C-alpha positions in Angstrom: -11.1 12.7 28.5 -12.4 14.4 31.6 -14.6 12.1 33.6 -13.4 9.2 31.5 -9.7 8.8 32.1 -9.4 5.8 29.9 -10.7 4.4 26.6 -10.8 0.9 25.3 -10.7 1.1 21.5 -11.7 -2.0 19.5 -10.3 -2.1 15.9 -11.1 -4.4 13.1 -8.7 -4.5 10.1 -9.2 -6.6 6.9 -8.0 -6.8 3.4 -11.4 -7.7 1.8 -10.2 -8.9 -1.6 -13.4 -7.6 -3.2 -12.7 -7.2 -6.9 -15.9 -7.2 -8.9 -16.2 -10.1 -11.4 -12.9 -11.5 -10.3 -13.0 -12.3 -6.5 -14.7 -15.6 -5.6 -18.1 -15.3 -3.8 -17.5 -11.6 -3.4 -21.1 -10.5 -2.6 -21.6 -13.4 -0.2 -18.4 -12.4 1.7 -19.3 -8.7 1.8 -22.6 -9.6 3.4 -20.8 -11.9 5.9 -18.4 -9.1 6.8 -21.3 -6.7 7.4 -23.1 -9.2 9.6 -20.0 -9.8 11.7 -19.3 -6.0 12.1 -22.9 -5.5 13.3 -22.6 -8.3 15.8 -19.1 -7.7 17.2 -19.5 -4.0 18.0 -16.1 -2.6 17.0 -15.2 1.1 17.4 -13.1 1.4 14.2 -13.3 -0.7 11.0 -10.4 -0.3 8.5 -11.0 -2.1 5.2 -8.7 -2.4 2.2 -9.4 -3.8 -1.4 -13.1 -2.7 -1.4 -12.6 -1.8 -5.1 -16.3 -1.4 -5.9 -18.1 1.7 -4.5 -21.3 -0.4 -4.7 -19.8 -2.9 -2.2 -19.0 0.1 0.1 -22.6 1.4 -0.3 -24.0 -2.1 0.5 -21.8 -2.4 3.6 -22.9 1.1 4.7 -26.5 0.2 4.3 -26.2 -3.1 6.1 -24.3 -1.5 9.0 -27.0 1.1 9.4 -26.7 3.1 12.6 -24.0 0.8 14.1 -21.3 2.9 12.5 -22.7 6.4 12.0 -19.5 7.8 10.4 -17.8 6.4 7.3 -15.7 7.4 4.4 -14.6 5.9 1.1 -11.3 7.1 -0.4 -11.1 7.4 -4.2 -7.9 7.3 -6.3 -6.3 5.7 -9.3 -8.1 4.1 -12.2 -10.2 1.7 -10.2 -10.0 3.3 -6.8 -7.8 3.0 -3.7 -10.0 0.3 -2.2 -9.8 2.0 1.2 -12.8 2.8 3.5 -13.3 3.4 7.2 -16.4 2.9 9.5 -16.3 4.6 12.9 -18.5 5.0 15.9 -16.7 8.4 16.6 -17.1 11.5 14.5 -14.6 11.7 11.6 -13.4 15.3 11.7 -11.4 15.3 8.5 -9.9 13.0 5.9 -6.9 13.0 3.7 -5.6 10.7 1.0 -1.9 10.4 -0.1 -1.1 8.4 -3.2 2.4 7.0 -3.4 4.7 8.5 -6.1 5.7 5.0 -7.3 3.4 2.0 -7.5 4.6 -0.6 -10.0 4.4 -0.6 -13.8 1.4 0.1 -16.0 2.5 -2.6 -18.5 2.5 -5.3 -15.8 -1.2 -5.9 -16.4 -1.3 -9.2 -14.6 -0.4 -7.5 -11.4 -2.5 -4.4 -11.7 -1.1 -2.4 -8.7 -0.4 0.6 -10.9 -4.0 0.9 -11.8 -5.2 0.7 -8.2 -3.6 4.0 -7.0 -2.3 2.4 -3.8 -2.5 5.0 -1.1 -2.7 5.8 2.6 -5.9 7.3 4.0 -6.1 9.5 7.1 -9.2 10.0 9.1 -9.1 12.3 12.1 -11.5 11.1 14.8 -12.5 12.5 18.2 -13.8 10.8 21.3 -15.7 12.7 23.9 -14.4 16.1 22.8 -11.1 15.6 24.7 -9.0 13.1 22.8 -8.1 13.1 19.1 -6.8 10.0 17.4 -5.8 9.6 13.8 -6.2 6.2 12.2 -4.3 5.6 9.0 -5.0 2.6 6.8 -3.2 1.6 3.7 -2.0 -1.0 1.3 1.5 -1.2 -0.2 2.6 -2.8 -3.5 2.3 -6.6 -3.4 5.3 -8.9 -3.3 4.8 -11.3 -6.2 8.2 -13.1 -6.0 10.3 -13.0 -2.8 13.4 -14.4 -4.5 13.4 -11.9 -7.3 11.4 -9.0 -6.0 11.5 -6.4 -8.8 9.0 -4.2 -6.8 11.2 -4.0 -3.6 12.5 -0.4 -4.4 8.9 0.8 -5.1 7.7 -0.7 -1.8 10.6 0.9 0.1 9.8 4.3 -1.5 6.2 3.7 -0.3 7.3 2.8 3.2 9.5 5.9 3.3 6.8 8.2 2.1 4.4 6.5 4.6 6.8 7.2 7.4 7.2 10.8 6.4 3.4 11.1 6.0 2.9 9.8 9.5 5.5 12.1 11.1 4.1 15.2 9.4 0.4 14.6 10.0 0.6 13.4 13.6 1.2 16.6 15.5 -2.4 17.4 16.2 -3.3 13.8 17.3 -3.1 12.3 20.8 -2.9 8.7 19.4 -1.7 7.5 16.0 -3.1 4.2 14.6 -2.0 2.5 11.5 -3.7 -0.6 10.0 -3.5 -2.4 6.7 -1.9 -4.8 4.3 1.8 -3.8 4.2 2.7 -6.7 2.0 5.9 -7.1 4.0 7.1 -9.7 6.6 7.9 -8.4 10.1 11.6 -8.7 9.6 11.7 -7.0 6.2 13.7 -3.7 5.8 10.5 -1.8 4.9 8.8 -2.6 8.2 11.9 -1.9 10.2 12.3 1.4 8.4 8.7 2.4 9.0 8.7 1.4 12.7 12.2 2.8 13.4 11.5 6.2 11.8 8.0 6.7 13.3 8.3 4.9 16.6 5.1 2.9 16.0 4.6 -0.2 18.1 3.4 -3.6 16.6 0.2 -4.7 18.3 1.1 -8.3 17.8 4.5 -7.9 19.6 3.0 -5.8 22.4 -0.3 -7.6 23.0 -0.9 -8.9 26.5 -3.1 -11.6 25.1 -3.1 -13.2 21.6 -5.6 -15.5 20.0 -5.5 -16.7 16.4 -3.2 -18.1 13.8 0.3 -19.1 14.9 2.7 -16.2 14.9 -0.1 -13.9 14.0 -0.1 -15.0 10.3 -2.7 -13.4 8.1 -2.0 -15.4 4.9 -2.3 -19.1 5.9 -2.4 -22.3 3.9 -5.8 -23.4 5.4 -7.5 -20.5 3.8 -9.3 -21.8 0.7 -8.8 -18.5 -1.2 -5.1 -18.3 -0.6 -2.8 -19.2 -3.5 -1.0 -22.2 -2.0 2.0 -22.0 -4.3 3.0 -18.6 -2.7 3.1 -20.2 0.7 5.2 -23.2 -0.1 8.3 -21.7 1.6 6.2 -20.7 4.6 4.2 -23.8 5.8 2.7 -21.8 8.7 1.8 -18.8 6.6 3.0 -15.2 6.7 2.1 -12.1 8.6 1.7 -9.1 6.3 -1.4 -7.4 7.8 -0.7 -5.1 10.8 -2.1 -2.8 13.4 0.5 -0.4 14.7 0.1 2.5 17.2 1.7 5.0 19.4 0.8 7.9 21.7 1.9 11.4 20.7 0.9 13.7 23.5 0.0 13.1 27.2 -1.5 9.6 26.6 -0.3 6.0 26.9 -1.5 3.2 24.6 -1.3 -0.5 25.4 -2.6 -3.4 23.4 -4.7 -5.6 25.8 -5.7 -8.2 23.2 -5.0 -9.1 19.6 -6.9 -11.6 17.6 -6.9 -13.0 14.1 -9.6 -15.0 12.3 -8.6 -18.6 11.7 -10.2 -19.7 8.5 -13.9 -20.1 7.8 -16.4 -17.7 9.4 -18.6 -19.2 12.1 -21.3 -21.4 10.6 -20.0 -20.8 7.0 -17.9 -22.8 4.6 -15.8 -19.7 3.5 -13.6 -17.1 5.2 -14.1 -13.4 5.0 -11.2 -13.0 2.5 -8.0 -14.5 1.4 -6.4 -12.6 4.3 -7.3 -13.2 7.9 -8.8 -10.3 9.7 -6.8 -8.6 12.6 -8.7 -7.4 15.7 -7.1 -5.3 18.4 -8.3 -3.9 21.7 -6.2 -0.9 22.8 -6.3 0.7 26.2 -5.8 4.5 25.9 -5.2 6.4 29.1 -4.2 10.0 29.9 -0.9 10.4 31.7 0.4 13.5 33.5 3.2 14.3 31.1 3.7 14.5 27.3 4.9 11.3 25.7 5.8 10.0 22.2 9.0 8.8 20.6 11.3 11.1 18.7 14.2 10.3 16.4 16.7 10.7 19.2 15.0 7.9 21.2 14.6 5.7 18.1 16.3 2.3 18.1 20.1 2.4 17.8 20.1 0.4 14.6 18.1 3.1 12.7 21.2 4.2 10.8 21.8 0.7 9.6 18.2 0.3 8.6 18.1 3.5 6.6 21.5 2.6 5.0 20.1 -0.8 4.0 16.9 0.8 2.5 19.0 3.4 0.7 21.1 0.6 -0.9 18.0 -1.2 -2.2 16.6 2.1 -3.5 19.9 2.6 -5.3 19.6 -0.8 -6.9 16.2 0.1 -8.2 17.5 3.4 -9.4 20.1 1.8 -11.6 17.6 -0.7 -13.0 15.2 2.1 -13.8 18.1 4.0 -15.6 18.8 0.9 -17.7 15.1 0.6 -18.6 14.9 4.2 -19.5 18.0 3.9 -21.7 16.6 0.8 -23.5 13.3 2.5 -24.1 15.0 5.6 -25.4 17.2 3.6 -27.8 14.1 1.7 -29.1 12.4 5.0 -29.7 15.4 6.3 -31.6 15.6 3.2 -33.8 11.9 3.4 -34.5 12.3 7.1 -35.5 15.2 6.2 -37.8 13.1 3.5 -39.5 10.4 6.0 -40.1 12.9 8.4 -41.6 14.3 5.7 -43.9 10.8 4.8 -45.0 9.9 8.5 -45.6 13.1 8.9 -47.7 12.3 5.8 -49.8 8.7 6.9 -50.3 9.8 10.4 -51.4 12.3 8.8 -53.8 9.7 6.6 -55.3 7.2 9.5 -55.7 9.9 11.6 -57.3 10.5 8.9 -59.9 14.0 8.0 -58.9 13.3 4.3 -59.3 10.6 4.0 -62.0 11.6 0.5 -63.1 10.4 -1.0 -59.7 6.8 -0.8 -58.5 6.4 0.9 -55.1 5.2 -1.7 -52.4 2.6 0.5 -50.8 1.1 -2.2 -48.6 4.4 -3.4 -47.2 5.5 0.2 -46.6 2.2 1.0 -44.9 2.3 -2.0 -42.6 6.0 -1.3 -41.7 5.2 2.4 -41.1 2.3 1.5 -38.7 4.6 -0.9 -36.9 7.3 1.8 -36.6 4.8 4.4 -35.3 3.5 1.9 -32.8 6.9 1.1 -31.5 7.8 4.8 -31.4 4.8 5.7 -29.3 5.2 2.7 -27.0 8.9 3.3 -26.5 8.4 7.0 -26.0 5.8 6.3 -23.3 8.0 3.8 -21.6 10.9 6.3 -21.7 8.8 9.0 -20.1 7.5 6.6 -17.4 11.0 5.4 -16.5 12.3 9.0 -16.5 9.7 9.8 -13.8 10.6 6.6 -12.0 14.2 7.6 -12.0 13.4 11.0 -10.6 11.3 9.6 -7.8 13.9 7.1 -6.9 16.6 9.8 -7.0 14.5 12.0 -4.8 13.9 9.3 -2.2 17.6 8.2 -2.2 18.6 11.9 -1.6 16.1 12.2 1.3 17.5 9.0 2.8 21.1 10.4 2.4 20.1 13.6 4.2 18.3 11.6 7.0 21.5 9.5 7.5 23.6 12.6 7.8 21.2 14.0 10.4 21.2 10.8 12.4 25.0 10.6 12.3 25.4 14.2 13.3 22.9 14.0 16.1 23.1 10.5 17.7 
């Protein structure tokens, strides 16, 4: 940044909750978000859950020349929901879709169909500094007491940490924003921050303004499902802006804000999540910086061990589900073989005194075929799940060994 030794970067991050035909007052909120972005003059806008490309196109048209560079990331059945608007040139983009993302038969949750991912957009300022914003959404937590998706979320957090480490070498500054669906003290957040060295803008901010404790899901939001927040009367913080410097730069969070309910002059908020807005001061220093594993927090071994234990719990559960699905498929196949034997016996005239119940046999055969196909599909899915969990568990084991051998 010759001639401009420092840069103040204003970032806007929001989970938009924009599901066509399902989200309440979606089009009105999309228009409200667009008006706010035009007025507030941010440098980077990171949005999640913009599931409709038409909504993205409407936002792009509304923002006009305010954000000349933008990109929409596509994945899954209904899309990743990720898009970025930038005042700086976007040099390249990359989308990484997590290997595990819930279960296709959990239709009421729908995470599997969304293709949850992390998007990377390499941006450049003034030809002299390169920063790499990443924005993402992890699998939702539907029940904190019995969180069946915790192993999947930990696999995603681990893959995200590896993605950041292996795609940050060309950047001067790494930015991460999005809905992580984890509380600040959860093992997934501690794993991500410990392994990558990312700093939490809320914890590091010189000034903060917004919801108490930086919460982004709050009871006063009219779109929030109140029953989910009963154990948390003040709300929860699951949306984050994280950052770190890689090369000869320093990054400080001068200010962090969250929205606090309804938008100015309106009777509705932007979304069921509060928006997070950060002002980062990026400055060149005389020497290379950036954290490495050797300078990571001392508790990293314990964090990886805890995460590996939870992944192991998920692995054993997946193995049991695979076995149950395989046994169901075998029983359905045996039933079909019995039916085929009985039908062949009847056709061969081995039981001429009894009429052959064609309708009953046909219905039972259709049922057996349906069960066989369903069970086979589940067996294959859980086999892939087992392999992904085994792979992550093995990676964590190797990481632990490296940490212990090189303290």
